[in-house]
C-alpha angles and dihedrals in degrees: 000000000000089000090052091050091048091053091047096049104026093106096037095119095050091045091049092049090050093052092043092052090052092047089052093048097048093046090046090053091055091060107024094074095059094074091051098048096097090051091047091049091055095041095048095037097235130132126256095258093051095047090057086074088074085073098030096052090055093051095044091048092053095047093045096053106029097090092048091052090047089056092045089051090057092046104038101021132281093238092055093048091045093052092046089050092054092052093048093045092050091048090050090050091053091048091048091053091050093049116126097166131053098235091051090050092052090049090051092049090053089052088051089051091053090056094043091050092051093051096041092050094055105030097086092047090051090052091050092053098038099050127064113252093246089059099042094100092054090048093053089045088059090044091054090045092055092049090050091046092049092051092044097047096046096089098043094043091045091047091050093049096049091045088064105023138024121281090260090075094068085072096040086057088073097053102076091040090051091050091050091049092050092051090051090049093049092051104037112022108102125235116258135218106225134169093239090220122169126251101239101159097097093142092054091048094051092047090051091050090053090047095052100039095048091044094052093044088054094047097044099040094038091073090058102041100024130263091254091064111120092232092052092047089050090052091052091048091049090048094051093045092048091049092052090050089046092056092048091047093050092049091055100038118105091218107016125195088231113034101212090199087081088073091060086081105091091204092055096044094046092047093049093047093048090047088055092050092048095052092047088053095044093053091047084061096045096051099038095043090055089053091048095049095043103040107022098035097028095217120166118254095252092056091045088053091054092050092050090046089057089059091049092050091053090048091049095049095044091047091056092045094049091048091056091043093050089065088062105037136030109291089211089066091051093050090052092048092047095051092045091053090046091052091050090050092053093049089051088052088064087069093066121116134165093278101043110135113253093235090061091050089051091050091052092047090046090055091054092045092048092049093046091051093047090051105042105056097047089043091055089051091051092050094052096040090054092061126081118240093258091054100046092106095054092041092055092045092051089051093051092044092053090050092055095043091048090054092052095045090047091057091046095047092047095051095041093049093042096054093039092056092041089053091049091051095044095045093232137065112289123191101164141026112301107226113231093012104093091156091065092054094043090051092056093041093056092053090053092051092047090054091047090050091050091052089054092048090051089052091046092052091050093049092045091053089050091051092045095050092046090051092049090048091050092049092050091053090054 
């Protein structure tokens, strides 16, 4: 038995490093382009609204395909899908760097998204199989740390690259890393025994594509044209209708893309729902805090970047710490504690005004970062441990999908609520910062933070009830 375990886990560190490098690279690529968008707009001769599709096409592509690749990972092998994803992502990065026309760049970004979706969908399942169960928390702590680092380092790395080279080199940056990751995969990822089943659920896949694409068009364009616009409303209606048909289709399909039975696990469903709440809340912070620091406090971008980096560092360190800790104590307790601390941090953020000392702002941000880190790594462990071995691919893809959708909804909720409350305070419709009227912005900002805090409290209550019932059940058995 010891020999079998040695053979199973002998390359665990190399496999983990490979997956972590890819997690860092794909999360970095989601944020690194933002700093280069103005330069791309000028170079490619397109307007600001159009150039935003360099970011949007990547996000939509990932969310559209990630469930399908999760299913393919379970059918054809997670290692095979992961390696294919790396090749496609690296190819898309090379094409993006070589782009000289806007349509070609968007095409290349979609190709990048295909590769990122394939690797994201299978990475958590690979970690679950490659790492011993008593080390899984630490592994997911490192996984969360790499995602946070990739997101955090996107702006400074991108800024450094475009300060020396052209914007194209932010994409060329991925190519050597992608080649190294593929070589490591080819040499160290183990062979899998899979059922080699087909992927027959084309109807479910197409309905899901319609759901995601129409949803993201509504969310992303609604901020520009208004969420009351007939086209935006139509997109939301189409998305909801397609999702309802998708659920009915998956229930009846013999081999569905998304096996809805996975949600019968209370641990899985609660963890996924709380993950969604946490990412909605976190991105309320990220978008509103940027407005606050830029408009209300009038700080320069470099100082704002340092302040936001402080939050990311706290999140990164606490994510690693909670991952290690979750191997020693109940992860359900850590998820409750993390969400409770996050909620407290958001309620403290409602105390901010234009003269709040910076050290208090940092303390409040640190609370949210600490809570988010304490929550995310144990929650990832709970999601993956709730799935059977033949459903690890789809479980990981659902987890990643919820993270991306939560981010987008968080930005939409924050901006809608902010301007709605600002309009109510001002007595007329407001769609931007009102110069000289800080009180109007602060009024709207506090409402956003209250809502974000309430979301965290709801999640904390749900996770506490789960922990309490599991403890009662355990005591009754003994």
